[in-house]
C-alpha positions in Angstrom: 11.6 14.3 -66.0 11.8 11.0 -68.0 8.9 8.6 -67.7 9.8 5.5 -65.7 8.4 2.2 -66.9 6.4 0.2 -66.1 3.7 2.6 -65.0 1.7 1.4 -61.9 -2.0 2.0 -61.9 -3.2 -0.9 -59.7 -3.4 1.0 -56.4 -6.6 -0.8 -55.3 -4.6 -4.0 -55.1 -1.8 -2.4 -53.1 0.2 0.8 -52.9 3.9 1.7 -53.0 5.1 2.4 -49.4 5.7 6.1 -48.9 9.5 6.7 -48.2 8.5 8.7 -45.1 6.7 5.6 -43.8 9.8 3.5 -44.4 11.9 6.1 -42.5 9.5 5.9 -39.5 9.7 2.1 -39.4 13.4 1.6 -39.7 14.4 2.1 -36.0 12.0 -0.7 -35.0 14.0 -3.2 -37.0 17.5 -2.5 -35.8 17.3 -0.3 -32.7 14.0 -0.5 -30.7 13.4 -4.1 -31.8 12.0 -5.4 -28.6 8.7 -7.4 -28.1 6.0 -5.0 -27.0 4.9 -7.4 -24.4 8.4 -7.6 -22.8 7.8 -4.5 -20.7 10.3 -5.5 -18.0 13.3 -4.1 -19.9 13.9 -0.9 -22.0 13.7 -2.6 -25.4 10.2 -4.0 -24.7 9.2 -0.7 -23.1 10.2 1.3 -26.1 8.3 -1.1 -28.4 5.2 -0.9 -26.2 5.3 2.9 -26.2 5.6 2.9 -30.0 2.6 0.6 -30.3 0.4 2.6 -28.0 1.3 5.9 -29.5 0.5 4.5 -32.9 -2.7 3.0 -31.7 -3.8 6.4 -30.4 -3.0 8.1 -33.8 -4.9 5.4 -35.7 -7.9 5.6 -33.3 -8.1 9.4 -33.5 -8.0 9.3 -37.3 -11.4 7.4 -37.4 -13.0 8.9 -34.3 -12.4 5.9 -32.1 -10.7 5.5 -28.7 -7.3 3.6 -28.5 -8.9 0.6 -26.6 -11.3 0.1 -29.6 -8.4 -0.7 -32.0 -7.3 -4.3 -32.4 -4.2 -4.9 -34.6 -4.3 -7.7 -37.1 -2.3 -9.0 -40.0 -4.5 -7.1 -42.5 -8.1 -6.5 -43.6 -8.7 -10.2 -44.4 -8.0 -11.2 -40.9 -10.0 -8.2 -39.5 -13.0 -9.2 -41.6 -12.8 -12.8 -40.4 -12.4 -11.7 -36.8 -15.4 -9.4 -37.0 -17.7 -11.8 -38.9 -16.8 -15.1 -37.3 -16.2 -13.5 -33.9 -19.7 -12.0 -33.8 -21.4 -15.1 -35.3 -19.8 -17.5 -32.8 -20.6 -15.2 -29.9 -24.2 -14.7 -30.8 -25.0 -18.1 -32.4 -27.3 -19.2 -29.6 -29.5 -16.1 -30.1 -29.3 -15.2 -33.8 -28.2 -17.1 -36.9 -29.0 -14.7 -39.8 -26.2 -12.6 -41.3 -26.9 -10.0 -44.0 -24.4 -8.8 -46.5 -24.1 -7.7 -50.2 -23.4 -9.6 -53.4 -20.6 -7.2 -54.3 -18.6 -7.7 -51.1 -14.9 -8.7 -51.2 -14.0 -12.4 -51.0 -12.6 -11.7 -47.5 -16.3 -11.2 -46.4 -18.1 -13.6 -48.7 -15.8 -16.6 -48.0 -16.3 -16.4 -44.2 -20.0 -16.1 -44.8 -20.0 -19.2 -47.0 -18.3 -21.2 -44.2 -20.8 -20.0 -41.7 -23.6 -21.0 -44.0 -22.3 -24.5 -44.0 -22.7 -24.8 -40.3 -26.2 -23.5 -40.0 -26.2 -19.8 -40.4 -28.7 -18.2 -42.7 -26.8 -15.9 -45.1 -28.7 -13.3 -47.1 -26.9 -11.3 -49.8 -28.5 -8.1 -51.0 -28.9 -6.9 -54.5 -27.4 -3.6 -55.8 -28.4 -0.9 -58.3 -27.9 -2.2 -61.8 -25.3 -1.3 -64.4 -26.2 1.9 -66.2 -27.8 3.6 -63.3 -26.1 6.7 -61.8 -25.7 4.9 -58.4 -24.8 1.5 -59.9 -23.5 -0.8 -57.2 -25.3 0.8 -54.2 -27.1 -1.5 -52.0 -30.9 -2.0 -52.3 -32.1 -0.2 -49.1 -35.6 -1.5 -49.3 -34.4 -5.1 -49.5 -32.1 -4.5 -46.5 -35.0 -3.1 -44.5 -37.2 -6.1 -45.3 -34.4 -8.5 -44.5 -33.5 -7.1 -41.1 -34.9 -9.0 -38.1 -34.5 -8.6 -34.3 -32.7 -11.9 -34.4 -30.2 -10.9 -37.1 -26.7 -11.6 -35.8 -24.8 -9.1 -38.1 -25.0 -6.9 -41.1 -21.7 -6.4 -43.1 -21.5 -3.8 -45.9 -18.2 -2.4 -47.3 -17.8 1.4 -47.4 -16.1 1.6 -50.8 -15.9 -1.2 -53.4 -12.5 -2.3 -54.5 -13.6 -2.9 -58.2 -16.1 -0.2 -59.1 -15.4 2.3 -56.4 -19.0 2.7 -55.3 -19.5 4.3 -51.9 -22.3 2.9 -49.8 -24.8 4.9 -47.7 -23.5 3.6 -44.4 -25.2 6.1 -42.1 -28.6 5.0 -43.4 -27.7 1.4 -43.1 -26.5 1.8 -39.6 -29.7 3.6 -38.6 -31.8 0.6 -39.7 -29.4 -1.8 -37.9 -29.5 0.1 -34.6 -33.3 0.3 -34.7 -33.2 -3.5 -34.5 -30.2 -3.6 -32.2 -28.2 -5.5 -34.8 -24.4 -5.1 -34.9 -23.1 -3.4 -38.1 -19.7 -4.3 -39.6 -18.0 -2.4 -42.4 -15.0 -3.3 -44.5 -13.4 0.1 -45.0 -10.2 -1.1 -46.6 -10.5 1.0 -49.7 -11.8 4.1 -47.9 -9.6 4.9 -44.9 -7.0 7.4 -46.0 -9.0 8.3 -49.1 -12.3 9.5 -47.7 -13.2 11.1 -44.4 -14.1 8.2 -42.2 -15.5 8.6 -38.7 -17.0 5.5 -37.0 -19.4 7.6 -34.9 -20.7 9.6 -37.9 -21.1 6.4 -39.9 -22.6 4.5 -37.0 -20.5 1.3 -37.5 -19.9 -1.1 -34.7 -17.0 -2.9 -36.3 -14.7 -1.7 -39.1 -11.8 -3.4 -40.9 -9.0 -1.5 -42.6 -5.3 -2.1 -43.5 -2.1 -0.2 -44.1 -1.0 -1.3 -47.5 -3.9 0.3 -49.3 -2.8 3.8 -48.1 0.9 3.7 -48.9 1.8 1.8 -45.7 3.4 -1.6 -45.2 1.8 -5.0 -46.0 1.1 -7.4 -43.2 -0.6 -5.1 -40.7 -4.2 -4.0 -40.3 -6.8 -3.2 -37.7 -10.3 -3.9 -36.6 -12.3 -1.2 -34.8 -14.5 -2.8 -32.1 -17.1 -0.6 -30.4 -16.5 -0.4 -26.6 -19.6 1.6 -25.8 -23.4 1.5 -26.2 -22.6 -1.2 -24.7 -19.3 -2.9 -25.4 -19.4 -5.4 -28.3 -18.2 -9.0 -27.6 -16.3 -11.2 -30.0 -15.1 -14.8 -29.9 -11.3 -14.7 -30.6 -10.2 -16.4 -33.8 -6.5 -16.6 -32.8 -5.6 -17.8 -29.3 -2.2 -18.1 -27.7 -0.5 -15.3 -25.7 -3.5 -13.3 -24.6 -2.3 -10.1 -26.2 -4.8 -7.3 -27.0 -7.1 -8.4 -24.1 -7.3 -11.8 -25.6 -9.2 -10.7 -28.7 -6.3 -11.3 -31.0 -3.3 -13.1 -29.6 0.2 -13.0 -31.2 3.4 -10.9 -31.0 2.6 -7.4 -32.3 4.3 -6.2 -35.6 5.8 -3.1 -34.0 7.5 -1.7 -37.1 4.4 -2.4 -39.2 2.1 -0.7 -36.6 4.4 2.4 -36.5 4.3 2.5 -40.3 0.5 2.1 -40.3 0.2 5.1 -38.1 2.6 7.2 -40.2 0.7 6.2 -43.4 -2.6 7.3 -41.8 -1.1 10.7 -40.7 0.2 11.3 -44.2 -3.0 10.4 -45.9 -5.1 12.6 -43.7 -2.8 15.6 -44.0 -3.5 16.2 -47.6 -6.7 14.2 -48.2 -8.9 17.0 -49.7 -6.2 18.1 -52.2 -5.3 14.6 -53.1 -8.9 13.6 -53.7 -9.3 16.5 -56.1 -6.0 15.7 -57.9 -6.9 12.0 -58.3 -10.4 13.0 -59.6 -8.8 15.2 -62.2 -6.4 12.5 -63.3 -9.2 10.0 -63.6 -11.2 12.4 -65.7 -8.1 13.0 -67.9 -7.8 9.3 -68.5 -11.5 8.7 -69.1 -11.7 11.6 -71.5 -8.7 10.5 -73.6 -10.1 7.0 -73.9 -13.5 8.2 -75.0 -12.3 10.8 -77.4 -10.0 8.3 -79.2 -12.1 5.2 -79.2 -15.6 6.6 -79.1 -18.1 6.7 -76.1 -19.8 3.5 -77.2 -16.6 1.6 -77.1 -15.7 2.7 -73.5 -18.4 1.7 -71.1 -18.2 2.8 -67.4 -18.7 0.1 -64.8 -20.2 1.4 -61.6 -21.6 4.7 -60.5 -21.2 7.9 -62.6 -17.9 9.6 -61.8 -19.5 12.9 -61.1 -22.6 11.6 -59.2 -23.1 12.6 -55.6 -25.5 11.6 -52.8 -27.4 14.8 -52.9 -25.3 16.3 -50.0 -22.2 16.9 -52.1 -20.6 13.6 -51.2 -19.2 11.5 -54.1 -20.7 8.1 -55.0 -17.3 6.9 -56.3 -13.7 6.8 -55.1 -11.8 9.6 -56.8 -9.0 7.3 -57.9 -11.2 4.6 -59.4 -12.0 4.0 -63.1 -13.4 0.7 -64.3 -14.3 0.5 -67.9 -15.4 -2.2 -70.4 -14.3 -2.4 -74.0 -17.1 -4.3 -75.7 -16.1 -7.3 -77.9 -12.6 -7.5 -76.4 -11.1 -9.4 -73.4 -9.6 -7.4 -70.6 -6.7 -9.8 -70.1 -5.9 -9.6 -73.8 -5.7 -5.8 -73.4 -3.3 -6.2 -70.5 -1.1 -8.6 -72.4 -0.8 -6.0 -75.1 0.3 -3.4 -72.6 3.3 -4.9 -70.7 4.5 -1.5 -69.6 1.3 -0.8 -67.8 0.2 -2.3 -64.5 -3.6 -2.4 -64.3 -6.2 -5.1 -63.4 -9.2 -6.8 -64.7 -10.7 -7.3 -61.2 -9.8 -7.9 -57.6 -6.2 -9.0 -57.0 -7.4 -11.6 -54.5 -9.5 -13.3 -57.3 -6.9 -13.1 -60.1 -6.5 -16.9 -60.2 -10.2 -17.5 -60.8 -11.0 -17.6 -64.5 -14.7 -16.6 -64.0 -15.8 -13.0 -64.6 -15.9 -10.6 -61.7 -18.8 -11.4 -59.3 -19.1 -7.6 -58.7 -19.8 -6.9 -62.3 -22.2 -9.8 -62.7 -24.1 -8.6 -59.6 -24.6 -5.3 -61.5 -26.4 -7.3 -64.2 -23.6 -7.2 -66.8 -23.3 -10.1 -69.2 -20.3 -12.4 -68.8 -18.8 -11.2 -72.1 -19.1 -7.5 -71.1 -17.7 -8.3 -67.6 -14.7 -10.1 -69.1 -13.9 -7.0 -71.3 -13.1 -4.7 -68.4 -10.0 -3.0 -67.2 -9.7 -1.4 -63.7 -7.4 1.6 -63.2 -6.5 2.4 -59.6 -4.8 5.8 -59.3 -2.6 6.7 -56.3 -0.4 9.2 -54.6 2.6 8.8 -56.9 0.9 8.9 -60.3 1.5 11.8 -62.6 -0.2 13.4 -65.6 2.6 12.0 -67.8 1.8 8.5 -66.5 -1.9 9.0 -67.2 -1.2 10.1 -70.8 1.1 7.1 -71.3 -1.6 4.8 -70.0 -4.2 6.2 -72.2 -2.0 5.9 -75.2 -1.1 2.3 -74.4 -4.7 1.3 -73.9 -5.9 3.1 -77.1 -3.2 1.4 -79.2 -4.0 -2.0 -77.7 -7.7 -1.7 -78.2 -7.3 -0.5 -81.7 -5.0 -3.3 -82.6 -7.2 -6.0 -81.0 -10.2 -4.7 -82.8 -8.4 -4.9 -86.1 -7.4 -8.5 -85.4 
């Protein structure tokens, strides 16, 4: 089979929609196109049934109940609803919010805004570059920072740049001892790792469809409804949909596609994780053998490291490496038939180095020399070999210049 160009290896930014997801969505554009809130006629009834069936599928996939799922436009909105919703609801009792320096901008920016109106924002350090668990949160610092009056703790499950997986169960335990709500941005993890809100102990969890081969424009927020029910201040008001937590006409086709994408991801998760890990090792090994281990520096936790219980410390499809003395964007310009990244897609217009890599203690020069590879469902060995060849040629040429 001939190699199709360009080769896409930026699956942390977004993923190709699986054709089976598209097939499931199509009827809700042209046949069952009713408003899910127009229950009085058959078109609305069919749409409502599709939404509620999908809600049940998505809830079950993370160990939640259907009423604990709030649909949004994506993880950015989910993060804002969780963080600002909790902060506004609890502001009379608690004004400290704890998070981590390596969080996504969709968490850090809402925190910055809350800081401007009087909230005390504390961002935790992470394990330094070069350590086996590089990027994991400093648990001692978290424990010292937690207070009874803390309004919220927000820690992502898997990092979008370096793939590090955080010890959420331990974090949740500390939070619950102080009766502090715990939010998790699980955007990069759902569909790639086993995620159960009860096992993890999270009270709120953000995730989205387009990171797991579903459509863009639809996401969800898990909101705990027991121990007791968690209360949020709505961020979008209007029609009172979804019990008033998030108003707005529901994206029926998108929600159906979201559920289908979740089902497909769960059905072959173990085998796919193993396959992606093997492809990542293949790419990493080829780069190191051709360029030399000192010229290919891993950013983030060791690819083979685990938490002592057999659970990986890094997403299987993530590889982020630095090429000392070069510029990551220059490497990408030399490889036009290869779609990779030098950081988070949401920060691509910012000329500064990755805040994630700087938080690891990397120098600005080394942080600028990185390339992030995000492997996904449709990548093949042939594409990995092509990518390695392209990067090796580009790095060799740039070093000669």
